CHARMM internal coordinates of N, CA and C (Angstrom, degrees):
IC EDIT
DIST 1 N 1 CA 1.4456
DIST 1 CA 1 C 1.5238
ANGL 1 N 1 CA 1 C 110.83
DIST 1 C 2 N 1.2985
ANGL 1 CA 1 C 2 N 118.15
DIHE 1 N 1 CA 1 C 2 N -32.97
DIST 2 N 2 CA 1.4569
ANGL 1 C 2 N 2 CA 119.66
DIHE 1 CA 1 C 2 N 2 CA -179.60
DIST 2 CA 2 C 1.5243
ANGL 2 N 2 CA 2 C 111.95
DIHE 1 C 2 N 2 CA 2 C -68.78
DIST 2 C 3 N 1.3289
ANGL 2 CA 2 C 3 N 116.56
DIHE 2 N 2 CA 2 C 3 N -23.89
DIST 3 N 3 CA 1.4605
ANGL 2 C 3 N 3 CA 119.11
DIHE 2 CA 2 C 3 N 3 CA 179.47
DIST 3 CA 3 C 1.5332
ANGL 3 N 3 CA 3 C 111.04
DIHE 2 C 3 N 3 CA 3 C -68.63
DIST 3 C 4 N 1.3392
ANGL 3 CA 3 C 4 N 117.12
DIHE 3 N 3 CA 3 C 4 N -25.18
DIST 4 N 4 CA 1.4665
ANGL 3 C 4 N 4 CA 120.48
DIHE 3 CA 3 C 4 N 4 CA -179.38
DIST 4 CA 4 C 1.5271
ANGL 4 N 4 CA 4 C 111.42
DIHE 3 C 4 N 4 CA 4 C -78.82
DIST 4 C 5 N 1.3205
ANGL 4 CA 4 C 5 N 117.95
DIHE 4 N 4 CA 4 C 5 N -15.06
DIST 5 N 5 CA 1.4658
ANGL 4 C 5 N 5 CA 121.19
DIHE 4 CA 4 C 5 N 5 CA -178.68
DIST 5 CA 5 C 1.5250
ANGL 5 N 5 CA 5 C 110.14
DIHE 4 C 5 N 5 CA 5 C -88.64
DIST 5 C 6 N 1.2964
ANGL 5 CA 5 C 6 N 116.31
DIHE 5 N 5 CA 5 C 6 N 78.80
DIST 6 N 6 CA 1.4545
ANGL 5 C 6 N 6 CA 120.40
DIHE 5 CA 5 C 6 N 6 CA 177.40
DIST 6 CA 6 C 1.5249
ANGL 6 N 6 CA 6 C 109.46
DIHE 5 C 6 N 6 CA 6 C -89.02
DIST 6 C 7 N 1.3040
ANGL 6 CA 6 C 7 N 115.34
DIHE 6 N 6 CA 6 C 7 N 172.00
DIST 7 N 7 CA 1.4648
ANGL 6 C 7 N 7 CA 119.95
DIHE 6 CA 6 C 7 N 7 CA -178.43
DIST 7 CA 7 C 1.5183
ANGL 7 N 7 CA 7 C 111.89
DIHE 6 C 7 N 7 CA 7 C -64.29
DIST 7 C 8 N 1.3239
ANGL 7 CA 7 C 8 N 117.45
DIHE 7 N 7 CA 7 C 8 N -37.56
DIST 8 N 8 CA 1.4698
ANGL 7 C 8 N 8 CA 119.74
DIHE 7 CA 7 C 8 N 8 CA 179.70
DIST 8 CA 8 C 1.5290
ANGL 8 N 8 CA 8 C 111.25
DIHE 7 C 8 N 8 CA 8 C -69.93
DIST 8 C 9 N 1.3417
ANGL 8 CA 8 C 9 N 117.09
DIHE 8 N 8 CA 8 C 9 N -35.58
DIST 9 N 9 CA 1.4578
ANGL 8 C 9 N 9 CA 119.58
DIHE 8 CA 8 C 9 N 9 CA 176.58
DIST 9 CA 9 C 1.5233
ANGL 9 N 9 CA 9 C 111.34
DIHE 8 C 9 N 9 CA 9 C -65.36
DIST 9 C 10 N 1.3067
ANGL 9 CA 9 C 10 N 116.80
DIHE 9 N 9 CA 9 C 10 N -41.32
DIST 10 N 10 CA 1.4637
ANGL 9 C 10 N 10 CA 120.16
DIHE 9 CA 9 C 10 N 10 CA 179.31
DIST 10 CA 10 C 1.5229
ANGL 10 N 10 CA 10 C 110.38
DIHE 9 C 10 N 10 CA 10 C -65.67
DIST 10 C 11 N 1.3164
ANGL 10 CA 10 C 11 N 117.42
DIHE 10 N 10 CA 10 C 11 N -41.34
DIST 11 N 11 CA 1.4647
ANGL 10 C 11 N 11 CA 121.42
DIHE 10 CA 10 C 11 N 11 CA 178.00
DIST 11 CA 11 C 1.5274
ANGL 11 N 11 CA 11 C 110.83
DIHE 10 C 11 N 11 CA 11 C -63.42
DIST 11 C 12 N 1.3324
ANGL 11 CA 11 C 12 N 116.47
DIHE 11 N 11 CA 11 C 12 N -44.89
DIST 12 N 12 CA 1.4613
ANGL 11 C 12 N 12 CA 119.83
DIHE 11 CA 11 C 12 N 12 CA 177.79
DIST 12 CA 12 C 1.5206
ANGL 12 N 12 CA 12 C 111.56
DIHE 11 C 12 N 12 CA 12 C -62.57
DIST 12 C 13 N 1.3218
ANGL 12 CA 12 C 13 N 117.72
DIHE 12 N 12 CA 12 C 13 N -39.82
DIST 13 N 13 CA 1.4584
ANGL 12 C 13 N 13 CA 120.91
DIHE 12 CA 12 C 13 N 13 CA 179.12
DIST 13 CA 13 C 1.5235
ANGL 13 N 13 CA 13 C 110.71
DIHE 12 C 13 N 13 CA 13 C -64.09
DIST 13 C 14 N 1.3172
ANGL 13 CA 13 C 14 N 117.05
DIHE 13 N 13 CA 13 C 14 N -41.07
DIST 14 N 14 CA 1.4676
ANGL 13 C 14 N 14 CA 120.17
DIHE 13 CA 13 C 14 N 14 CA 178.89
DIST 14 CA 14 C 1.5255
ANGL 14 N 14 CA 14 C 110.90
DIHE 13 C 14 N 14 CA 14 C -64.64
DIST 14 C 15 N 1.3228
ANGL 14 CA 14 C 15 N 116.85
DIHE 14 N 14 CA 14 C 15 N -41.28
DIST 15 N 15 CA 1.4671
ANGL 14 C 15 N 15 CA 119.92
DIHE 14 CA 14 C 15 N 15 CA 178.67
DIST 15 CA 15 C 1.5273
ANGL 15 N 15 CA 15 C 110.54
DIHE 14 C 15 N 15 CA 15 C -65.43
DIST 15 C 16 N 1.3390
ANGL 15 CA 15 C 16 N 117.66
DIHE 15 N 15 CA 15 C 16 N -45.22
DIST 16 N 16 CA 1.4634
ANGL 15 C 16 N 16 CA 120.66
DIHE 15 CA 15 C 16 N 16 CA 179.18
DIST 16 CA 16 C 1.5216
ANGL 16 N 16 CA 16 C 111.66
DIHE 15 C 16 N 16 CA 16 C -61.80
DIST 16 C 17 N 1.3243
ANGL 16 CA 16 C 17 N 117.25
DIHE 16 N 16 CA 16 C 17 N -43.58
DIST 17 N 17 CA 1.4654
ANGL 16 C 17 N 17 CA 120.11
DIHE 16 CA 16 C 17 N 17 CA -179.79
DIST 17 CA 17 C 1.5213
ANGL 17 N 17 CA 17 C 110.50
DIHE 16 C 17 N 17 CA 17 C -68.00
DIST 17 C 18 N 1.3132
ANGL 17 CA 17 C 18 N 117.59
DIHE 17 N 17 CA 17 C 18 N -34.69
DIST 18 N 18 CA 1.4619
ANGL 17 C 18 N 18 CA 120.30
DIHE 17 CA 17 C 18 N 18 CA 175.17
DIST 18 CA 18 C 1.5174
ANGL 18 N 18 CA 18 C 112.19
DIHE 17 C 18 N 18 CA 18 C -63.89
DIST 18 C 19 N 1.3274
ANGL 18 CA 18 C 19 N 116.15
DIHE 18 N 18 CA 18 C 19 N -44.15
DIST 19 N 19 CA 1.4755
ANGL 18 C 19 N 19 CA 119.94
DIHE 18 CA 18 C 19 N 19 CA 177.33
DIST 19 CA 19 C 1.5221
ANGL 19 N 19 CA 19 C 110.90
DIHE 18 C 19 N 19 CA 19 C -65.19
DIST 19 C 20 N 1.3120
ANGL 19 CA 19 C 20 N 116.87
DIHE 19 N 19 CA 19 C 20 N -42.22
DIST 20 N 20 CA 1.4647
ANGL 19 C 20 N 20 CA 119.96
DIHE 19 CA 19 C 20 N 20 CA 177.09
DIST 20 CA 20 C 1.5199
ANGL 20 N 20 CA 20 C 110.95
DIHE 19 C 20 N 20 CA 20 C -61.92
DIST 20 C 21 N 1.3238
ANGL 20 CA 20 C 21 N 117.26
DIHE 20 N 20 CA 20 C 21 N -39.85
DIST 21 N 21 CA 1.4533
ANGL 20 C 21 N 21 CA 120.52
DIHE 20 CA 20 C 21 N 21 CA 178.04
DIST 21 CA 21 C 1.5196
ANGL 21 N 21 CA 21 C 112.11
DIHE 20 C 21 N 21 CA 21 C -62.26
DIST 21 C 22 N 1.3118
ANGL 21 CA 21 C 22 N 115.92
DIHE 21 N 21 CA 21 C 22 N -39.92
DIST 22 N 22 CA 1.4664
ANGL 21 C 22 N 22 CA 120.26
DIHE 21 CA 21 C 22 N 22 CA 177.88
DIST 22 CA 22 C 1.5237
ANGL 22 N 22 CA 22 C 111.28
DIHE 21 C 22 N 22 CA 22 C -65.37
DIST 22 C 23 N 1.3260
ANGL 22 CA 22 C 23 N 117.25
DIHE 22 N 22 CA 22 C 23 N -43.21
DIST 23 N 23 CA 1.4633
ANGL 22 C 23 N 23 CA 121.14
DIHE 22 CA 22 C 23 N 23 CA 178.74
DIST 23 CA 23 C 1.5262
ANGL 23 N 23 CA 23 C 110.61
DIHE 22 C 23 N 23 CA 23 C -65.79
DIST 23 C 24 N 1.3343
ANGL 23 CA 23 C 24 N 116.94
DIHE 23 N 23 CA 23 C 24 N -42.40
DIST 24 N 24 CA 1.4673
ANGL 23 C 24 N 24 CA 120.47
DIHE 23 CA 23 C 24 N 24 CA 179.39
DIST 24 CA 24 C 1.5171
ANGL 24 N 24 CA 24 C 110.64
DIHE 23 C 24 N 24 CA 24 C -64.61
DIST 24 C 25 N 1.3250
ANGL 24 CA 24 C 25 N 116.98
DIHE 24 N 24 CA 24 C 25 N -42.34
DIST 25 N 25 CA 1.4569
ANGL 24 C 25 N 25 CA 119.67
DIHE 24 CA 24 C 25 N 25 CA 177.70
DIST 25 CA 25 C 1.5236
ANGL 25 N 25 CA 25 C 111.24
DIHE 24 C 25 N 25 CA 25 C -62.52
DIST 25 C 26 N 1.3286
ANGL 25 CA 25 C 26 N 117.27
DIHE 25 N 25 CA 25 C 26 N -40.84
DIST 26 N 26 CA 1.4588
ANGL 25 C 26 N 26 CA 120.91
DIHE 25 CA 25 C 26 N 26 CA 178.73
DIST 26 CA 26 C 1.5269
ANGL 26 N 26 CA 26 C 111.07
DIHE 25 C 26 N 26 CA 26 C -63.28
DIST 26 C 27 N 1.3293
ANGL 26 CA 26 C 27 N 118.08
DIHE 26 N 26 CA 26 C 27 N -42.55
DIST 27 N 27 CA 1.4571
ANGL 26 C 27 N 27 CA 120.95
DIHE 26 CA 26 C 27 N 27 CA 177.24
DIST 27 CA 27 C 1.5232
ANGL 27 N 27 CA 27 C 111.53
DIHE 26 C 27 N 27 CA 27 C -66.06
DIST 27 C 28 N 1.3257
ANGL 27 CA 27 C 28 N 117.25
DIHE 27 N 27 CA 27 C 28 N -39.35
DIST 28 N 28 CA 1.4621
ANGL 27 C 28 N 28 CA 121.56
DIHE 27 CA 27 C 28 N 28 CA 177.51
DIST 28 CA 28 C 1.5349
ANGL 28 N 28 CA 28 C 110.39
DIHE 27 C 28 N 28 CA 28 C -61.60
DIST 28 C 29 N 1.3185
ANGL 28 CA 28 C 29 N 116.00
DIHE 28 N 28 CA 28 C 29 N -43.99
DIST 29 N 29 CA 1.4549
ANGL 28 C 29 N 29 CA 121.06
DIHE 28 CA 28 C 29 N 29 CA 178.18
DIST 29 CA 29 C 1.5322
ANGL 29 N 29 CA 29 C 111.06
DIHE 28 C 29 N 29 CA 29 C -64.67
DIST 29 C 30 N 1.3308
ANGL 29 CA 29 C 30 N 116.34
DIHE 29 N 29 CA 29 C 30 N -40.82
DIST 30 N 30 CA 1.4570
ANGL 29 C 30 N 30 CA 121.19
DIHE 29 CA 29 C 30 N 30 CA -179.12
DIST 30 CA 30 C 1.5262
ANGL 30 N 30 CA 30 C 111.49
DIHE 29 C 30 N 30 CA 30 C -65.93
DIST 30 C 31 N 1.3148
ANGL 30 CA 30 C 31 N 117.71
DIHE 30 N 30 CA 30 C 31 N -39.62
DIST 31 N 31 CA 1.4666
ANGL 30 C 31 N 31 CA 120.73
DIHE 30 CA 30 C 31 N 31 CA 177.12
DIST 31 CA 31 C 1.5261
ANGL 31 N 31 CA 31 C 109.88
DIHE 30 C 31 N 31 CA 31 C -61.62
DIST 31 C 32 N 1.3207
ANGL 31 CA 31 C 32 N 117.25
DIHE 31 N 31 CA 31 C 32 N -39.41
DIST 32 N 32 CA 1.4622
ANGL 31 C 32 N 32 CA 120.33
DIHE 31 CA 31 C 32 N 32 CA 178.28
DIST 32 CA 32 C 1.5164
ANGL 32 N 32 CA 32 C 112.94
DIHE 31 C 32 N 32 CA 32 C -68.84
DIST 32 C 33 N 1.3271
ANGL 32 CA 32 C 33 N 117.60
DIHE 32 N 32 CA 32 C 33 N -33.45
DIST 33 N 33 CA 1.4704
ANGL 32 C 33 N 33 CA 121.44
DIHE 32 CA 32 C 33 N 33 CA -178.37
DIST 33 CA 33 C 1.5263
ANGL 33 N 33 CA 33 C 113.14
DIHE 32 C 33 N 33 CA 33 C -80.00
DIST 33 C 34 N 1.3179
ANGL 33 CA 33 C 34 N 118.38
DIHE 33 N 33 CA 33 C 34 N -22.75
DIST 34 N 34 CA 1.4605
ANGL 33 C 34 N 34 CA 120.42
DIHE 33 CA 33 C 34 N 34 CA -176.94
DIST 34 CA 34 C 1.5275
ANGL 34 N 34 CA 34 C 113.45
DIHE 33 C 34 N 34 CA 34 C -74.62
DIST 34 C 35 N 1.2969
ANGL 34 CA 34 C 35 N 118.61
DIHE 34 N 34 CA 34 C 35 N -13.29
DIST 35 N 35 CA 1.4652
ANGL 34 C 35 N 35 CA 124.26
DIHE 34 CA 34 C 35 N 35 CA 179.86
DIST 35 CA 35 C 1.5302
ANGL 35 N 35 CA 35 C 111.06
DIHE 34 C 35 N 35 CA 35 C 56.21
DIST 35 C 36 N 1.3156
ANGL 35 CA 35 C 36 N 115.47
DIHE 35 N 35 CA 35 C 36 N 52.99
DIST 36 N 36 CA 1.4577
ANGL 35 C 36 N 36 CA 121.87
DIHE 35 CA 35 C 36 N 36 CA 176.43
DIST 36 CA 36 C 1.5357
ANGL 36 N 36 CA 36 C 107.32
DIHE 35 C 36 N 36 CA 36 C -72.49
DIST 36 C 37 N 1.3316
ANGL 36 CA 36 C 37 N 118.66
DIHE 36 N 36 CA 36 C 37 N 143.60
DIST 37 N 37 CA 1.4764
ANGL 36 C 37 N 37 CA 120.08
DIHE 36 CA 36 C 37 N 37 CA 177.72
DIST 37 CA 37 C 1.5328
ANGL 37 N 37 CA 37 C 111.64
DIHE 36 C 37 N 37 CA 37 C -56.77
DIST 37 C 38 N 1.3105
ANGL 37 CA 37 C 38 N 115.87
DIHE 37 N 37 CA 37 C 38 N 156.46
DIST 38 N 38 CA 1.4672
ANGL 37 C 38 N 38 CA 123.23
DIHE 37 CA 37 C 38 N 38 CA -167.25
DIST 38 CA 38 C 1.5271
ANGL 38 N 38 CA 38 C 115.97
DIHE 37 C 38 N 38 CA 38 C -55.00
DIST 38 C 39 N 1.3200
ANGL 38 CA 38 C 39 N 123.58
DIHE 38 N 38 CA 38 C 39 N -51.98
DIST 39 N 39 CA 1.4774
ANGL 38 C 39 N 39 CA 116.92
DIHE 38 CA 38 C 39 N 39 CA -177.50
DIST 39 CA 39 C 1.5300
ANGL 39 N 39 CA 39 C 112.57
DIHE 38 C 39 N 39 CA 39 C -65.47
DIST 39 C 40 N 1.3211
ANGL 39 CA 39 C 40 N 117.60
DIHE 39 N 39 CA 39 C 40 N -36.31
DIST 40 N 40 CA 1.4558
ANGL 39 C 40 N 40 CA 120.45
DIHE 39 CA 39 C 40 N 40 CA -179.27
DIST 40 CA 40 C 1.5241
ANGL 40 N 40 CA 40 C 111.47
DIHE 39 C 40 N 40 CA 40 C -73.08
DIST 40 C 41 N 1.3139
ANGL 40 CA 40 C 41 N 116.41
DIHE 40 N 40 CA 40 C 41 N -28.76
DIST 41 N 41 CA 1.4559
ANGL 40 C 41 N 41 CA 121.71
DIHE 40 CA 40 C 41 N 41 CA 177.13
DIST 41 CA 41 C 1.5287
ANGL 41 N 41 CA 41 C 110.51
DIHE 40 C 41 N 41 CA 41 C -62.26
DIST 41 C 42 N 1.3172
ANGL 41 CA 41 C 42 N 116.55
DIHE 41 N 41 CA 41 C 42 N -47.18
DIST 42 N 42 CA 1.4672
ANGL 41 C 42 N 42 CA 120.15
DIHE 41 CA 41 C 42 N 42 CA 179.66
DIST 42 CA 42 C 1.5198
ANGL 42 N 42 CA 42 C 111.71
DIHE 41 C 42 N 42 CA 42 C -67.83
DIST 42 C 43 N 1.3151
ANGL 42 CA 42 C 43 N 117.15
DIHE 42 N 42 CA 42 C 43 N -35.23
DIST 43 N 43 CA 1.4629
ANGL 42 C 43 N 43 CA 120.49
DIHE 42 CA 42 C 43 N 43 CA 177.40
DIST 43 CA 43 C 1.5205
ANGL 43 N 43 CA 43 C 110.11
DIHE 42 C 43 N 43 CA 43 C -65.89
DIST 43 C 44 N 1.3251
ANGL 43 CA 43 C 44 N 117.30
DIHE 43 N 43 CA 43 C 44 N -41.60
DIST 44 N 44 CA 1.4619
ANGL 43 C 44 N 44 CA 121.02
DIHE 43 CA 43 C 44 N 44 CA 178.62
DIST 44 CA 44 C 1.5257
ANGL 44 N 44 CA 44 C 111.25
DIHE 43 C 44 N 44 CA 44 C -63.09
DIST 44 C 45 N 1.3403
ANGL 44 CA 44 C 45 N 116.98
DIHE 44 N 44 CA 44 C 45 N -41.12
DIST 45 N 45 CA 1.4658
ANGL 44 C 45 N 45 CA 119.77
DIHE 44 CA 44 C 45 N 45 CA 177.22
DIST 45 CA 45 C 1.5236
ANGL 45 N 45 CA 45 C 111.46
DIHE 44 C 45 N 45 CA 45 C -64.93
DIST 45 C 46 N 1.3314
ANGL 45 CA 45 C 46 N 117.28
DIHE 45 N 45 CA 45 C 46 N -39.64
DIST 46 N 46 CA 1.4624
ANGL 45 C 46 N 46 CA 120.55
DIHE 45 CA 45 C 46 N 46 CA 179.83
DIST 46 CA 46 C 1.5227
ANGL 46 N 46 CA 46 C 111.01
DIHE 45 C 46 N 46 CA 46 C -66.55
DIST 46 C 47 N 1.3266
ANGL 46 CA 46 C 47 N 116.99
DIHE 46 N 46 CA 46 C 47 N -42.74
DIST 47 N 47 CA 1.4667
ANGL 46 C 47 N 47 CA 120.22
DIHE 46 CA 46 C 47 N 47 CA 178.46
DIST 47 CA 47 C 1.5290
ANGL 47 N 47 CA 47 C 110.39
DIHE 46 C 47 N 47 CA 47 C -63.95
DIST 47 C 48 N 1.3224
ANGL 47 CA 47 C 48 N 116.76
DIHE 47 N 47 CA 47 C 48 N -41.57
DIST 48 N 48 CA 1.4658
ANGL 47 C 48 N 48 CA 120.32
DIHE 47 CA 47 C 48 N 48 CA 177.84
DIST 48 CA 48 C 1.5287
ANGL 48 N 48 CA 48 C 111.08
DIHE 47 C 48 N 48 CA 48 C -61.59
DIST 48 C 49 N 1.3173
ANGL 48 CA 48 C 49 N 117.22
DIHE 48 N 48 CA 48 C 49 N -41.69
DIST 49 N 49 CA 1.4696
ANGL 48 C 49 N 49 CA 120.52
DIHE 48 CA 48 C 49 N 49 CA 179.24
DIST 49 CA 49 C 1.5232
ANGL 49 N 49 CA 49 C 111.34
DIHE 48 C 49 N 49 CA 49 C -64.61
DIST 49 C 50 N 1.3245
ANGL 49 CA 49 C 50 N 117.18
DIHE 49 N 49 CA 49 C 50 N -44.53
DIST 50 N 50 CA 1.4663
ANGL 49 C 50 N 50 CA 120.44
DIHE 49 CA 49 C 50 N 50 CA -179.08
DIST 50 CA 50 C 1.5212
ANGL 50 N 50 CA 50 C 110.77
DIHE 49 C 50 N 50 CA 50 C -64.54
DIST 50 C 51 N 1.3202
ANGL 50 CA 50 C 51 N 117.29
DIHE 50 N 50 CA 50 C 51 N -46.23
DIST 51 N 51 CA 1.4656
ANGL 50 C 51 N 51 CA 120.97
DIHE 50 CA 50 C 51 N 51 CA -179.38
DIST 51 CA 51 C 1.5288
ANGL 51 N 51 CA 51 C 110.97
DIHE 50 C 51 N 51 CA 51 C -63.80
DIST 51 C 52 N 1.3166
ANGL 51 CA 51 C 52 N 117.13
DIHE 51 N 51 CA 51 C 52 N -40.60
DIST 52 N 52 CA 1.4662
ANGL 51 C 52 N 52 CA 119.40
DIHE 51 CA 51 C 52 N 52 CA -179.03
DIST 52 CA 52 C 1.5258
ANGL 52 N 52 CA 52 C 111.76
DIHE 51 C 52 N 52 CA 52 C -67.00
DIST 52 C 53 N 1.3205
ANGL 52 CA 52 C 53 N 117.65
DIHE 52 N 52 CA 52 C 53 N -38.89
DIST 53 N 53 CA 1.4693
ANGL 52 C 53 N 53 CA 120.13
DIHE 52 CA 52 C 53 N 53 CA 178.07
DIST 53 CA 53 C 1.5313
ANGL 53 N 53 CA 53 C 110.24
DIHE 52 C 53 N 53 CA 53 C -65.83
DIST 53 C 54 N 1.3246
ANGL 53 CA 53 C 54 N 117.02
DIHE 53 N 53 CA 53 C 54 N -42.50
DIST 54 N 54 CA 1.4678
ANGL 53 C 54 N 54 CA 120.25
DIHE 53 CA 53 C 54 N 54 CA 179.70
DIST 54 CA 54 C 1.5267
ANGL 54 N 54 CA 54 C 110.76
DIHE 53 C 54 N 54 CA 54 C -62.57
DIST 54 C 55 N 1.3396
ANGL 54 CA 54 C 55 N 117.43
DIHE 54 N 54 CA 54 C 55 N -44.20
DIST 55 N 55 CA 1.4630
ANGL 54 C 55 N 55 CA 119.81
DIHE 54 CA 54 C 55 N 55 CA 179.70
DIST 55 CA 55 C 1.5248
ANGL 55 N 55 CA 55 C 111.71
DIHE 54 C 55 N 55 CA 55 C -66.03
DIST 55 C 56 N 1.3194
ANGL 55 CA 55 C 56 N 118.13
DIHE 55 N 55 CA 55 C 56 N -39.69
DIST 56 N 56 CA 1.4658
ANGL 55 C 56 N 56 CA 119.98
DIHE 55 CA 55 C 56 N 56 CA 178.04
DIST 56 CA 56 C 1.5261
ANGL 56 N 56 CA 56 C 111.22
DIHE 55 C 56 N 56 CA 56 C -64.22
DIST 56 C 57 N 1.3238
ANGL 56 CA 56 C 57 N 117.49
DIHE 56 N 56 CA 56 C 57 N -40.49
DIST 57 N 57 CA 1.4585
ANGL 56 C 57 N 57 CA 120.55
DIHE 56 CA 56 C 57 N 57 CA 178.20
DIST 57 CA 57 C 1.5302
ANGL 57 N 57 CA 57 C 110.54
DIHE 56 C 57 N 57 CA 57 C -65.24
DIST 57 C 58 N 1.3458
ANGL 57 CA 57 C 58 N 116.66
DIHE 57 N 57 CA 57 C 58 N -41.52
DIST 58 N 58 CA 1.4641
ANGL 57 C 58 N 58 CA 119.48
DIHE 57 CA 57 C 58 N 58 CA 178.07
DIST 58 CA 58 C 1.5244
ANGL 58 N 58 CA 58 C 111.27
DIHE 57 C 58 N 58 CA 58 C -62.48
DIST 58 C 59 N 1.3209
ANGL 58 CA 58 C 59 N 117.47
DIHE 58 N 58 CA 58 C 59 N -39.96
DIST 59 N 59 CA 1.4598
ANGL 58 C 59 N 59 CA 120.56
DIHE 58 CA 58 C 59 N 59 CA 179.22
DIST 59 CA 59 C 1.5228
ANGL 59 N 59 CA 59 C 110.19
DIHE 58 C 59 N 59 CA 59 C -64.86
DIST 59 C 60 N 1.3161
ANGL 59 CA 59 C 60 N 117.81
DIHE 59 N 59 CA 59 C 60 N -44.02
DIST 60 N 60 CA 1.4594
ANGL 59 C 60 N 60 CA 120.69
DIHE 59 CA 59 C 60 N 60 CA 179.72
DIST 60 CA 60 C 1.5224
ANGL 60 N 60 CA 60 C 111.25
DIHE 59 C 60 N 60 CA 60 C -65.18
DIST 60 C 61 N 1.3325
ANGL 60 CA 60 C 61 N 117.70
DIHE 60 N 60 CA 60 C 61 N -40.22
DIST 61 N 61 CA 1.4607
ANGL 60 C 61 N 61 CA 119.98
DIHE 60 CA 60 C 61 N 61 CA 177.10
DIST 61 CA 61 C 1.5250
ANGL 61 N 61 CA 61 C 111.44
DIHE 60 C 61 N 61 CA 61 C -64.23
DIST 61 C 62 N 1.3160
ANGL 61 CA 61 C 62 N 116.65
DIHE 61 N 61 CA 61 C 62 N -39.99
DIST 62 N 62 CA 1.4697
ANGL 61 C 62 N 62 CA 120.61
DIHE 61 CA 61 C 62 N 62 CA -179.77
DIST 62 CA 62 C 1.5142
ANGL 62 N 62 CA 62 C 111.47
DIHE 61 C 62 N 62 CA 62 C -61.82
DIST 62 C 63 N 1.3186
ANGL 62 CA 62 C 63 N 116.69
DIHE 62 N 62 CA 62 C 63 N -44.16
DIST 63 N 63 CA 1.4546
ANGL 62 C 63 N 63 CA 119.75
DIHE 62 CA 62 C 63 N 63 CA -177.42
DIST 63 CA 63 C 1.5352
ANGL 63 N 63 CA 63 C 112.29
DIHE 62 C 63 N 63 CA 63 C -79.81
DIST 63 C 64 N 1.3272
ANGL 63 CA 63 C 64 N 117.84
DIHE 63 N 63 CA 63 C 64 N -12.50
DIST 64 N 64 CA 1.4544
ANGL 63 C 64 N 64 CA 120.36
DIHE 63 CA 63 C 64 N 64 CA 176.16
DIST 64 CA 64 C 1.5240
ANGL 64 N 64 CA 64 C 111.59
DIHE 63 C 64 N 64 CA 64 C -90.16
DIST 64 C 65 N 1.3416
ANGL 64 CA 64 C 65 N 117.05
DIHE 64 N 64 CA 64 C 65 N -2.37
DIST 65 N 65 CA 1.4498
ANGL 64 C 65 N 65 CA 119.85
DIHE 64 CA 64 C 65 N 65 CA 176.96
DIST 65 CA 65 C 1.5116
ANGL 65 N 65 CA 65 C 114.03
DIHE 64 C 65 N 65 CA 65 C 101.50
DIST 65 C 66 N 1.3218
ANGL 65 CA 65 C 66 N 119.28
DIHE 65 N 65 CA 65 C 66 N -0.89
DIST 66 N 66 CA 1.4416
ANGL 65 C 66 N 66 CA 122.83
DIHE 65 CA 65 C 66 N 66 CA 178.06
DIST 66 CA 66 C 1.5280
ANGL 66 N 66 CA 66 C 108.84
DIHE 65 C 66 N 66 CA 66 C -85.21
DIST 66 C 67 N 1.3324
ANGL 66 CA 66 C 67 N 119.60
DIHE 66 N 66 CA 66 C 67 N 133.39
DIST 67 N 67 CA 1.4706
ANGL 66 C 67 N 67 CA 120.37
DIHE 66 CA 66 C 67 N 67 CA -175.45
DIST 67 CA 67 C 1.5175
ANGL 67 N 67 CA 67 C 114.53
DIHE 66 C 67 N 67 CA 67 C -73.56
DIST 67 C 68 N 1.3115
ANGL 67 CA 67 C 68 N 119.24
DIHE 67 N 67 CA 67 C 68 N -9.57
DIST 68 N 68 CA 1.4661
ANGL 67 C 68 N 68 CA 120.21
DIHE 67 CA 67 C 68 N 68 CA -177.80
DIST 68 CA 68 C 1.4686
ANGL 68 N 68 CA 68 C 108.05
DIHE 67 C 68 N 68 CA 68 C -77.80
END
COOR INIT
IC SEED 1 N 1 CA 1 C
IC BUILD
């Protein structure tokens, strides 16, 4: 598995995670600006957190050589 972690893969992973972080931050900010009522607001934040963690894990697995 360590053989799959080349310098270009690590650089690509950092760029992808940086872009994902920017998109997640923008969505987080947008949810706060839309003034959604309170129970739906917390649900939207929870869904955003779950989706962002899943995508970050998928990106890390992809660049580590795992096909998932």
